[in-house]
VMD Tcl script that draws the C-alpha trace (Angstrom):
set ca {
  {6.07 2.93 10.67}
  {8.88 4.86 8.93}
  {9.63 8.09 10.64}
  {8.10 11.22 9.11}
  {10.37 14.34 9.12}
  {10.31 17.53 11.02}
  {6.70 18.89 10.80}
  {4.23 18.38 13.57}
  {0.65 17.45 12.81}
  {-0.31 21.11 13.34}
  {2.37 22.22 10.78}
  {1.07 19.73 8.27}
  {-2.53 20.79 8.67}
  {-1.52 24.56 8.27}
  {0.36 23.72 5.13}
  {-2.63 21.62 3.72}
  {-5.08 24.42 4.70}
  {-2.91 26.99 2.95}
  {-2.89 24.82 -0.26}
  {-6.59 24.22 -0.12}
  {-7.75 27.78 0.65}
  {-5.19 29.86 -1.33}
  {-3.92 27.46 -3.96}
  {-0.36 27.80 -2.40}
  {1.50 25.09 -4.32}
  {4.63 25.85 -2.31}
  {2.74 24.76 0.92}
  {1.70 21.49 -0.91}
  {5.31 20.82 -2.05}
  {6.56 21.36 1.55}
  {3.89 18.80 2.56}
  {4.89 16.31 -0.03}
  {8.62 16.72 0.88}
  {7.75 16.17 4.52}
  {6.26 12.82 3.69}
  {8.90 11.49 1.22}
  {10.80 9.54 3.85}
  {7.67 7.54 4.67}
  {6.75 7.11 1.07}
  {10.15 5.78 0.20}
  {10.21 3.43 3.19}
  {6.76 2.06 2.10}
  {7.99 1.60 -1.45}
  {11.15 -0.28 -0.22}
  {8.84 -2.92 1.24}
  {7.62 -3.95 -2.16}
  {11.06 -3.93 -3.78}
  {12.50 -7.25 -5.21}
  {9.26 -8.38 -6.79}
  {10.22 -7.58 -10.36}
  {9.74 -3.85 -10.24}
  {12.47 -1.22 -9.97}
  {12.58 0.74 -6.66}
  {12.37 4.04 -8.61}
  {9.22 2.94 -10.24}
  {7.58 1.84 -6.92}
  {8.66 5.22 -5.35}
  {6.67 6.93 -8.18}
  {3.70 4.81 -7.51}
  {3.86 5.39 -3.77}
  {4.23 9.27 -4.46}
  {1.07 9.11 -6.48}
  {-0.62 7.67 -3.46}
  {0.78 10.48 -1.35}
  {-0.62 13.12 -3.62}
  {-4.04 11.45 -3.67}
  {-3.98 11.38 0.08}
  {-3.21 15.00 0.21}
  {-5.94 15.88 -2.21}
  {-8.56 13.73 -0.48}
  {-7.85 14.28 3.13}
  {-10.68 15.91 5.07}
  {-9.33 18.77 7.25}
  {-12.52 18.68 9.42}
  {-11.84 15.13 10.64}
  {-10.02 14.59 13.90}
  {-7.49 12.18 12.25}
  {-3.79 12.68 11.86}
  {-2.75 13.11 8.27}
  {-0.06 10.50 8.60}
  {-2.82 7.92 9.53}
  {-4.57 8.68 6.26}
  {-1.42 8.87 4.12}
  {-0.12 5.39 5.18}
  {-3.07 3.30 4.07}
  {-3.57 5.33 0.91}
  {0.04 4.87 -0.23}
  {-0.11 1.10 0.63}
  {-3.35 0.91 -1.50}
  {-1.74 2.60 -4.36}
  {1.19 0.09 -4.28}
  {-1.14 -2.98 -3.96}
  {-3.21 -1.75 -6.90}
  {0.04 -1.37 -8.93}
  {0.99 -5.07 -8.36}
  {-2.76 -6.12 -8.91}
  {-2.76 -4.48 -12.30}
  {0.69 -5.59 -13.67}
  {0.99 -9.15 -14.50}
  {2.65 -11.19 -17.26}
  {0.73 -10.93 -20.46}
  {2.72 -13.29 -22.78}
  {4.00 -16.78 -22.16}
  {7.48 -16.33 -20.70}
  {9.48 -19.41 -19.42}
  {9.76 -19.66 -15.70}
  {13.55 -19.68 -15.89}
  {13.50 -16.11 -17.54}
  {10.88 -14.96 -15.12}
  {12.95 -15.85 -12.08}
  {16.13 -14.50 -13.75}
  {14.31 -11.22 -14.46}
  {13.50 -10.90 -10.79}
  {17.07 -11.82 -9.79}
  {18.55 -9.21 -12.22}
  {16.10 -6.52 -10.98}
  {17.29 -7.16 -7.36}
  {20.92 -7.19 -8.31}
  {20.59 -3.97 -10.36}
  {19.41 -2.24 -7.28}
  {22.09 -3.70 -5.05}
  {24.92 -3.00 -7.58}
  {23.62 0.54 -8.18}
  {23.85 1.19 -4.54}
  {27.30 -0.32 -4.23}
  {28.82 1.09 -7.40}
  {27.24 4.48 -7.41}
  {25.99 3.89 -11.06}
  {23.99 1.43 -13.05}
  {25.66 -1.87 -13.48}
  {26.73 -3.17 -16.90}
  {25.42 -6.33 -18.38}
  {28.73 -8.21 -17.77}
  {28.68 -7.19 -14.15}
  {25.07 -8.35 -13.68}
  {25.96 -11.71 -15.47}
  {28.97 -12.19 -13.23}
  {27.01 -11.55 -10.12}
  {24.19 -13.70 -11.21}
  {26.37 -16.56 -12.36}
  {24.93 -16.60 -15.95}
  {26.00 -15.70 -19.38}
  {25.53 -12.03 -20.71}
  {23.05 -13.23 -23.24}
  {20.84 -14.60 -20.51}
  {20.93 -11.41 -18.83}
  {19.87 -9.45 -21.99}
  {17.13 -11.93 -22.54}
  {15.86 -11.54 -19.02}
  {15.82 -7.83 -19.25}
  {13.90 -7.96 -22.50}
  {11.15 -10.10 -20.87}
  {10.75 -7.45 -18.18}
  {8.73 -5.44 -20.74}
  {6.10 -8.33 -21.16}
  {3.67 -6.79 -18.74}
  {0.11 -5.35 -19.33}
  {-3.10 -5.13 -17.38}
  {-5.29 -8.25 -17.18}
  {-7.90 -9.42 -14.77}
  {-6.58 -11.40 -11.81}
  {-9.67 -13.68 -12.26}
  {-8.24 -14.97 -15.62}
  {-6.48 -18.24 -15.68}
  {-3.74 -20.06 -17.72}
  {-2.76 -23.67 -18.02}
  {-0.24 -25.21 -15.61}
  {2.30 -27.67 -16.64}
  {0.20 -30.59 -15.52}
  {-2.77 -29.23 -17.56}
  {-4.67 -27.70 -14.70}
  {-6.09 -24.13 -14.57}
  {-4.04 -21.74 -12.46}
  {-5.57 -18.30 -11.46}
  {-3.30 -15.26 -11.93}
  {-4.15 -13.98 -8.55}
  {-2.65 -17.28 -6.97}
  {0.62 -16.38 -8.59}
  {1.21 -13.01 -6.88}
  {4.01 -13.03 -4.37}
  {3.22 -13.48 -0.84}
  {3.63 -10.45 1.50}
  {5.70 -10.60 4.76}
  {3.21 -11.44 7.47}
  {4.54 -8.62 9.79}
  {3.98 -6.00 7.04}
  {0.50 -7.25 6.43}
  {-0.29 -7.09 10.02}
  {1.08 -3.55 10.47}
  {-0.88 -2.48 7.38}
  {-4.04 -3.81 8.84}
  {-3.56 -2.11 12.00}
  {-3.08 1.19 10.32}
  {-6.27 0.64 8.15}
  {-8.20 -0.39 11.22}
  {-6.92 2.76 13.28}
  {-7.96 4.90 10.35}
  {-11.28 3.55 9.97}
  {-12.08 3.81 13.72}
  {-11.11 7.47 13.46}
  {-14.06 7.90 11.03}
  {-16.56 7.04 13.87}
  {-17.98 9.42 16.39}
  {-16.95 9.02 19.97}
  {-20.05 6.94 20.94}
  {-19.72 4.63 18.03}
  {-15.95 4.00 18.88}
  {-16.87 3.27 22.55}
  {-19.60 0.80 21.38}
  {-17.11 -1.04 19.05}
  {-14.64 -1.22 21.93}
  {-17.23 -2.51 24.31}
  {-18.44 -5.12 21.76}
  {-15.24 -6.44 20.21}
  {-12.48 -5.47 22.67}
  {-14.23 -6.01 25.98}
  {-16.51 -8.66 24.76}
  {-19.76 -7.28 26.02}
  {-23.06 -8.48 24.74}
  {-25.44 -6.09 22.99}
  {-27.74 -6.14 26.10}
  {-24.84 -5.37 28.55}
  {-23.84 -2.58 26.13}
  {-27.49 -1.26 26.16}
  {-27.47 -1.30 29.96}
  {-24.04 0.45 30.11}
  {-25.24 3.39 27.82}
  {-28.78 3.55 28.96}
  {-30.26 2.97 25.44}
  {-32.20 0.00 23.92}
  {-30.59 -3.06 22.67}
  {-32.20 -2.40 19.18}
  {-30.50 1.01 19.22}
  {-27.12 -0.64 20.10}
  {-27.64 -3.14 17.15}
  {-28.27 -0.32 14.70}
  {-25.31 1.71 15.96}
  {-22.87 -1.28 15.60}
  {-24.24 -2.06 12.15}
  {-23.79 1.51 11.07}
  {-20.29 1.76 12.62}
  {-19.20 -1.37 10.92}
  {-20.38 -0.21 7.46}
  {-18.64 3.14 8.06}
  {-15.46 1.40 8.94}
  {-15.73 -0.97 5.72}
  {-16.35 2.09 3.54}
  {-13.32 3.87 5.01}
  {-11.08 0.88 4.50}
  {-12.34 0.47 0.89}
  {-11.36 4.02 0.13}
  {-8.00 4.04 1.87}
  {-6.54 0.63 1.33}
  {-8.69 -1.95 -0.10}
  {-7.87 -3.85 -3.20}
}
mol new
graphics top color blue
foreach p $ca { graphics top sphere $p radius 0.5 }
foreach p [lrange $ca 0 end-1] q [lrange $ca 1 end] { graphics top cylinder $p $q radius 0.2 }
display resetview
């Protein structure tokens, strides 16, 4: 996880409480600023997929604001553990809802992605936005092709991922299957954060039961004997805990 800056968890809770109880927007702004390194780091994970980094940072910042507004101060959960999956969820929803809406040649789609990546790299190197000729030289194409690729970048709109289009061989292809794959390590890290956050939504006994059942591998009857309750009660507690965890993941990071 990217490092969050100087404030401790206690500091962050005090700032959030001041904002909630007195409407102190300065406290809220301090909290937002404190989380910006984390937010920008998460946005960078999704760069190079046809979206400008600046746009992704704005999307991630929206997720941060949502997390700050929704966080329950009465919960014994670190704020960062809530911010992380909420921001990731906002970024995923952004890519879920932005797909190509008109027929664009694959060559131009690929070049649009290449130009987007080169724009970010050259901006960092040159300290300014690159010109069309500089992009063309770096990509090894004609300037007219760069202009055309930049123009097709506007061919986005919201469409259902369940919709399909005809492939070159005449077969139907689902839009959801065309989304770029995520780095496996990022996905695993995100899943761990979501799971940790969902576990924090349970009370102490429920967390213990989940650990005994799914980490230690005890049967329901063994757990019942361990806790001194009936197996039926254990079954109800496991079901309730899993439902609570599922709801928590759905709110914070589910697509």
